[in-house]
C-alpha positions as CSV (number, residue, x, y, z in Angstrom):
1,X,0.0,0.4,0.0
2,X,1.4,3.4,-0.7
3,X,2.9,5.5,2.1
4,X,-0.3,8.8,2.4
5,X,-0.2,11.6,5.1
6,X,-4.0,11.5,4.8
7,X,-6.8,9.9,3.1
8,X,-7.3,11.7,0.4
9,X,-11.4,12.7,-0.1
10,X,-11.7,11.2,-3.7
11,X,-10.1,7.8,-2.4
12,X,-12.5,7.1,0.6
13,X,-15.3,5.0,-0.6
14,X,-18.7,5.8,-1.7
15,X,-19.9,3.9,1.6
16,X,-18.2,6.5,3.2
17,X,-19.2,9.6,1.5
18,X,-23.7,8.8,2.2
19,X,-22.2,7.9,6.0
20,X,-25.3,10.3,6.8
21,X,-27.9,7.7,5.5
22,X,-26.2,4.9,6.7
23,X,-27.1,2.5,10.1
24,X,-23.6,2.0,11.2
25,X,-22.6,4.6,13.7
26,X,-19.0,4.0,13.4
27,X,-18.9,4.3,9.8
28,X,-16.7,8.0,9.5
29,X,-16.6,10.4,7.2
30,X,-13.6,12.0,5.2
31,X,-14.4,15.5,6.0
32,X,-14.6,14.6,10.2
33,X,-10.6,14.0,10.0
34,X,-7.9,17.2,9.6
35,X,-3.5,17.1,9.8
36,X,-2.1,13.3,9.8
37,X,1.5,12.5,8.7
38,X,3.3,11.7,11.8
39,X,4.1,8.1,12.3
40,X,3.3,6.9,15.7
41,X,4.1,3.3,15.1
42,X,4.0,0.6,12.2
43,X,3.9,-3.2,12.2
44,X,3.7,-6.7,9.7
45,X,-0.1,-5.4,8.7
46,X,-1.0,-2.3,9.7
47,X,1.3,1.2,10.4
48,X,-0.8,4.2,13.0
49,X,-0.2,8.4,11.8
50,X,-1.5,10.7,14.0
51,X,-4.9,13.1,13.0
52,X,-6.8,15.5,14.3
53,X,-10.2,14.0,14.9
54,X,-13.5,16.1,15.6
55,X,-10.9,19.0,16.5
56,X,-8.6,16.8,19.2
57,X,-5.7,14.3,18.6
58,X,-6.5,10.9,17.4
59,X,-4.3,8.1,16.5
60,X,-5.9,6.4,12.4
61,X,-4.9,2.8,12.4
62,X,-3.9,2.3,8.7
63,X,-4.4,-1.8,7.9
64,X,-2.9,-3.4,5.2
65,X,-4.0,-6.8,5.8
66,X,-7.5,-7.0,4.2
67,X,-8.6,-10.4,6.5
68,X,-7.1,-8.5,9.6
69,X,-8.4,-5.0,9.2
70,X,-11.8,-6.6,8.6
71,X,-11.4,-8.4,11.6
72,X,-10.5,-5.6,13.9
73,X,-12.7,-3.7,12.7
74,X,-15.5,-6.1,13.5
75,X,-14.3,-6.9,17.0
76,X,-13.3,-2.6,17.8
77,X,-17.5,-2.3,17.2
78,X,-18.8,-4.5,19.8
79,X,-16.4,-4.1,22.2
80,X,-17.7,-0.2,21.3
81,X,-21.3,-0.8,22.8
82,X,-19.7,-1.4,26.2
83,X,-16.9,0.9,26.8
84,X,-14.2,0.1,29.2
85,X,-11.9,2.7,30.2
86,X,-8.6,-0.3,29.8
87,X,-9.5,-0.5,26.7
88,X,-8.3,1.4,23.9
89,X,-11.3,4.0,22.8
90,X,-12.4,3.0,19.5
91,X,-13.9,6.3,17.7
92,X,-14.8,4.7,14.2
93,X,-13.5,3.1,10.7
94,X,-13.5,4.3,7.1
95,X,-12.8,2.3,3.8
96,X,-10.3,3.2,1.6
97,X,-9.1,1.7,-1.4
98,X,-10.4,-1.7,0.5
99,X,-8.4,-0.9,3.2
100,X,-9.9,-0.5,6.7
101,X,-8.6,2.5,8.9
102,X,-9.6,2.7,12.3
103,X,-9.8,5.7,14.8
104,X,-9.1,5.7,18.1
105,X,-8.0,7.7,20.8
106,X,-4.2,9.3,21.0
107,X,-2.2,7.1,23.4
108,X,0.8,9.5,24.2
109,X,3.5,7.8,25.9
110,X,3.3,4.5,23.2
111,X,3.2,1.2,24.4
112,X,4.8,-0.7,27.6
113,X,7.6,-1.9,24.9
114,X,8.1,1.7,24.1
115,X,8.7,2.5,27.6
116,X,11.0,-0.1,28.3
117,X,13.1,1.1,25.5
118,X,13.6,4.2,26.1
119,X,14.5,3.6,29.8
120,X,17.2,1.4,30.8
121,X,16.1,2.4,34.6
122,X,12.4,0.4,35.7
123,X,9.5,3.1,36.4
124,X,8.7,3.4,39.9
125,X,6.6,0.3,41.2
126,X,3.8,2.4,42.3
127,X,2.9,3.3,38.2
128,X,4.1,-0.5,37.2
129,X,1.3,-1.8,39.8
130,X,-0.9,-0.4,38.4
131,X,-0.6,-1.0,34.6
132,X,-0.3,-4.9,36.1
133,X,-4.3,-4.3,37.5
134,X,-5.3,-1.9,34.7
135,X,-4.1,-4.6,31.9
136,X,-6.2,-7.7,34.3
137,X,-8.5,-5.0,34.3
138,X,-9.6,-4.7,30.4
139,X,-9.0,-8.5,29.9
140,X,-11.2,-9.6,32.7
141,X,-13.7,-7.3,30.7
142,X,-12.4,-8.9,26.9
143,X,-13.1,-12.2,28.2
144,X,-16.8,-11.3,30.1
145,X,-17.7,-10.5,26.8
146,X,-16.6,-13.9,25.2
147,X,-13.3,-11.7,23.5
148,X,-10.5,-13.8,23.0
149,X,-7.3,-11.0,22.5
150,X,-4.4,-13.5,21.6
151,X,-1.6,-11.2,21.6
152,X,-1.5,-10.3,24.9
153,X,1.5,-8.0,25.4
154,X,3.8,-4.8,25.9
155,X,4.2,-4.1,22.7
156,X,0.2,-4.6,22.2
157,X,-0.9,-2.4,26.0
158,X,-0.5,1.6,25.2
159,X,-0.2,4.3,28.0
160,X,-1.9,7.6,27.6
161,X,-1.0,11.2,28.7
162,X,-1.9,10.4,31.9
163,X,0.3,7.3,32.5
164,X,-2.6,4.8,32.1
165,X,-2.2,1.3,30.5
166,X,-5.0,-0.1,28.0
167,X,-5.1,-2.9,26.1
168,X,-4.4,-2.0,21.6
169,X,-4.5,-4.1,18.7
170,X,-7.2,-6.4,17.9
171,X,-6.7,-7.9,14.5
172,X,-6.0,-11.8,16.4
173,X,-8.7,-11.4,18.1
174,X,-12.4,-13.3,18.1
175,X,-15.6,-14.2,19.5
176,X,-15.6,-17.3,21.2
177,X,-18.2,-19.0,19.9
178,X,-19.3,-22.9,20.6
179,X,-16.4,-24.3,19.3
180,X,-12.9,-24.3,21.0
181,X,-10.2,-21.9,18.7
182,X,-7.5,-23.4,17.0
183,X,-5.8,-21.6,14.4
184,X,-1.6,-20.6,15.6
185,X,-1.8,-16.7,17.0
186,X,0.3,-15.2,18.9
187,X,3.7,-14.3,19.7
188,X,6.4,-16.8,20.6
189,X,7.7,-16.1,24.1
190,X,4.4,-15.2,25.2
191,X,1.9,-18.0,23.1
192,X,0.4,-20.5,25.1
193,X,1.5,-23.9,24.8
194,X,-1.6,-25.3,23.8
195,X,-1.4,-22.9,20.8
196,X,2.2,-24.3,19.1
197,X,0.7,-27.8,20.0
198,X,-2.0,-27.0,17.9
199,X,-4.7,-28.3,20.0
200,X,-8.0,-26.5,21.0
201,X,-7.9,-23.2,23.1
202,X,-9.9,-20.7,25.2
203,X,-9.4,-17.6,27.1
204,X,-6.7,-19.5,28.9
205,X,-4.1,-18.6,26.6
206,X,-4.8,-14.8,26.8
207,X,-4.2,-15.6,30.6
208,X,-0.4,-17.1,29.6
209,X,0.5,-14.1,27.6
210,X,-0.8,-12.3,31.0
211,X,1.5,-13.6,33.3
212,X,4.8,-13.0,30.8
213,X,3.6,-9.3,30.5
214,X,3.8,-8.8,34.1
215,X,7.6,-10.6,33.3
216,X,8.0,-8.0,31.2
217,X,6.6,-5.8,33.0
218,X,8.8,-6.7,36.6
219,X,11.7,-7.7,34.9
220,X,11.7,-4.4,32.4
221,X,13.0,-6.2,29.5
222,X,11.8,-8.1,26.7
223,X,11.8,-12.1,26.6
224,X,14.0,-13.8,25.0
225,X,13.9,-16.8,23.2
226,X,17.1,-18.3,24.3
227,X,16.6,-17.2,28.5
228,X,14.0,-19.7,28.2
229,X,16.0,-22.9,26.5
230,X,18.5,-21.5,29.0
231,X,16.8,-21.1,32.3
232,X,17.8,-23.3,35.5
233,X,14.3,-22.8,36.9
234,X,12.6,-25.7,35.7
235,X,9.3,-25.7,37.5
236,X,8.0,-29.3,37.2
237,X,3.8,-27.5,38.4
238,X,5.0,-25.5,35.5
239,X,5.3,-28.4,33.4
240,X,3.3,-29.5,30.4
241,X,4.7,-32.8,30.0
242,X,3.5,-36.5,28.8
243,X,4.4,-39.4,26.2
244,X,0.7,-37.9,24.1
245,X,2.5,-33.8,24.5
246,X,6.4,-35.6,23.5
247,X,4.6,-37.6,20.7
248,X,2.6,-34.2,19.7
249,X,5.9,-32.7,19.1
250,X,7.6,-34.8,17.2
251,X,4.6,-35.1,14.7
252,X,4.2,-31.4,14.3
253,X,8.1,-30.1,14.1
254,X,10.8,-31.8,12.6
255,X,14.6,-32.2,14.4
256,X,15.9,-29.5,13.0
257,X,13.5,-26.4,13.3
258,X,15.2,-24.4,14.9
259,X,12.5,-23.6,17.9
260,X,12.6,-27.4,19.0
261,X,14.2,-26.7,21.6
262,X,12.2,-23.6,23.0
263,X,9.0,-25.9,22.3
264,X,10.6,-28.4,25.0
265,X,12.2,-25.6,27.1
266,X,8.1,-24.6,27.6
267,X,7.0,-27.9,28.1
268,X,9.3,-29.6,30.5
269,X,8.5,-26.6,33.0
270,X,10.8,-24.1,31.9
271,X,10.1,-20.1,32.4
272,X,11.7,-17.2,32.1
273,X,13.5,-15.9,35.5
274,X,12.1,-13.6,37.8
275,X,14.0,-11.0,39.3
276,X,15.1,-11.3,43.1
277,X,12.8,-8.2,43.4
278,X,9.9,-9.4,42.5
279,X,7.0,-8.3,44.9
280,X,5.8,-12.2,46.3
281,X,2.5,-11.8,45.4
282,X,3.1,-10.5,41.8
283,X,5.6,-14.0,41.7
284,X,2.9,-16.2,42.6
285,X,-0.3,-14.4,40.1
286,X,2.7,-14.7,37.6
287,X,3.8,-18.5,37.6
288,X,0.0,-19.6,38.1
289,X,-0.5,-17.7,35.0
290,X,2.0,-19.2,33.2
291,X,1.1,-23.2,33.8
292,X,1.6,-25.5,31.7
293,X,-2.1,-27.0,31.8
294,X,-4.8,-24.4,31.2
295,X,-7.1,-25.8,33.4
296,X,-4.9,-25.0,36.5
297,X,-4.7,-21.6,35.3
298,X,-6.9,-18.5,36.8
299,X,-9.7,-16.7,35.6
300,X,-8.7,-12.9,34.6
301,X,-11.5,-12.2,37.6
302,X,-9.7,-14.0,39.6
303,X,-6.4,-12.3,39.2
304,X,-8.3,-9.3,39.8
305,X,-10.1,-10.1,42.7
306,X,-6.6,-10.9,44.2
307,X,-5.1,-7.4,43.4
308,X,-7.7,-5.4,44.3
309,X,-7.6,-7.0,47.7
310,X,-4.1,-7.3,48.0
311,X,-3.2,-4.1,46.3
312,X,-1.7,-2.2,49.3
313,X,0.4,-4.8,50.5
314,X,2.2,-5.7,47.1
315,X,2.6,-1.8,46.9
316,X,4.2,-2.3,50.5
317,X,6.6,-5.4,49.8
318,X,7.4,-3.5,46.1
319,X,9.2,-0.8,48.1
320,X,13.2,-0.2,49.0
321,X,13.6,-1.8,52.5
């Protein structure tokens, strides 16, 4: 897709121009936008530019993959009916040359990944614990409304001007139906083992990803495949090793697959090492969340309840002694 500073009025579809007679309340008009051009971020299937929407600064996500764009638009329209302060606010969408353009709130401080990369020193525990609670609250909201995100990670958690964390990027998200999910989705270090084993799965995969995201926040660095493969903290309680799993690995992956050591490490119970200063209860929630067996992981609601109940205790434990 050609790089554009903003969409020309002539490029907007007839459907968009007829907004006034269209029953879709989220279909926007080109005239509602001004400015544009500053790139806020770029991924495999989309780029995000800064615009002015109805007089206020906003972000416009240009989805360059038709399937991903259609999916994200549908999920965002569905979630907009409920509104949650821990989910990036969705304003609406437009169509341009067959691509979806999604308008959403401007998140002034970028992603958690951006913050980690920009600062060698971790931000205060009070702020990081706030993020952990807000992300968990957002995920509980998604699961209550039958949405599985499937790509929870620091890069998809955005921070607003008031330093509040919100879940974003719904290109991989799906609405839970009558049948379990089966397709591969997500990012490797955050991916629950049932996904790479190509087993049917449900919203528990998000809990595994959430635990790794907690690890990002407390460790203040990105997870690394080699760090997992070489980990010495073998936790048999987190393992998912059985003859059936071993056979599945051998059936799915060849011995020459460069990621085979990673898969085997995860199945044997190896996990990312927790920093020594991790608040004990947060360490407990992380190890609970990345259990190898999906039925042994907590729900997002359970984690949120624990965080709300013990928040002051956790905050106190995080302070330097």
